[in-house]
N, C-alpha and C positions, 0 to 999 in steps of 0.2 A: 504492501498501499505508501501512496508518497501521499506527497501533502494539496497536490491537486483535485485532488482525491476529495480530502478534510476539505479545501476551498468553497468545493463544489456545491457540497450540500450544509454548508454553513453558508454562503451567498457573501454576492462581498460590497454589505457597506465597512465605512472602512470612515475611522474621527481619526483627522489631523492635528496640528499645534505649530505654531509658524515656535520658534525658536526665543523670540521680542515680546511673546506676547503677556503678560503677569499671571505666575502661577493661580495668584485666583483667582482668573479668569479660566484660565483650561481646567484647578481642581468644579468648580462649577458645572461643567460641559459634562466629566464624568460621572460626576454625580446626577445631574440631570439626565444621560442617557443611559445609567446604569455599567457600567465597563470599568475598567478595572487598568483601561494603559490608553494613551495618544502617542500616534507616530509621530516625530517633528518633523515637520519639513521646511524644507527652506528654497527659493528657484524652482524646485520642484524635484527638488531629493534628497532626499533619507541622511538628517544627521541627527540624528537621534530618538529616545525611548521615557513617557515617561509613563511609569507605574506606582502606584499608590505605594510602591517600594519606596521613590522617590521622593511622592510627595508628604511623606510619616517622616523620613530621615529629614527634610525641607521644618518642616515642622517643629519636631524634637531641638534640631538649631536655633529654630529660632523665637525658642521660646514658649510655645504655642498658638501660634500664629502665620498664619502665606507671605505674611506681611506686606513686604514692598519686592519681592525677589521676581525674578523673570523666569523661564521654564530652562533657558536658557543654563540659568547660571544650577543647579537641579537636575537635571536631566540627563541619563545617559548616555554619552557623544559616543557609545562604544556597544551598542548592544548586538545582541547575536544575529544572525538573519541568513537564513533557506532562501531556496529557490525552488519551484510548486514542483519540483522532478528529485528535488532532495525524501529519500525516501524513509518512514515514518521512525521504525529505529534507529535510521540514524539521527534524526530530533529528537530523542527520545532522550539518548546520550547526551546532546550537547544542551537541553535542556537539564538536566539531570545535574550536568559537571559543572555548570554556570550560576545554578537555582534560581530560571528564569523562567517565568513564571507565561511569557508572552514571547513571540517573535516573530521578525515582518518577513511578510514573503518577497523576493524580489524575483524581478525576470527583470536579468539584463540591471537595469538604471530605474523600472516601476515596478511600480508599492502592487501589488497583486491584493495584498491584504497581514491578516494577521492572525496566527494562530497560536493558540492558549494553548498550555499545558493538559486542560479538561476535556479541549477540543482532542487531542494528541490522547490523551487517557478513554473520549470515548469512545472511540474511534478502533481501539487498542479490542474496546470490549464488545463493541457490535461485533467486530471480527471475526472475536474468540464466539461466539454467541451463534456468530451464521452457521461455522464450521462443529460446531458442538450439533446443530440442530440438523444438522449431513451429516453427523457424523451418526446422528439420534437415530436416526432416517433410514439409513442406508443399513443395521441393524436391525432394523423392524421390519423388511422389508428384506432380508439375507433367503434367501433362496435356499430350499429344504431341495433335501439330495430325494430320488426316487427312488432308488437302489443305493444304495455306500456301499461301496466296499468294503468285506468283512478283514476286519483286525491281520494284519502283519502276525505270524503263529512266527514262537522264537526257538 
């Protein structure tokens, strides 16, 4: 299974933010749409990722408020990325290795979407459920032998 399979099911809604946008405005967008991340885009290029992890760190650092911080000052400016053709097992390893919960999907320099650790886990579970159903159906429909061969004598 590949990332493109997750994107096909997930749909194409993308939420982005500019690096010079106030952090408070970005947080309001995250709350409004109930999302955990925003892709930071500048002049059509991915320049970072803003997740609730960076927001919480900024709030703690600023004494409990977002203050006048800009997205640029708190974003992850080197986020993990993958392509639509990246295998899900590789994405899972990458996300686990960096404790990343969100990963932008790029086709060249074009943003195709964002997948979350939840999306990856759901895809794996759905795939396993399908495989289990197929195996159970195969076993249930196992053909009976009409003339079983006799046991070999020793």
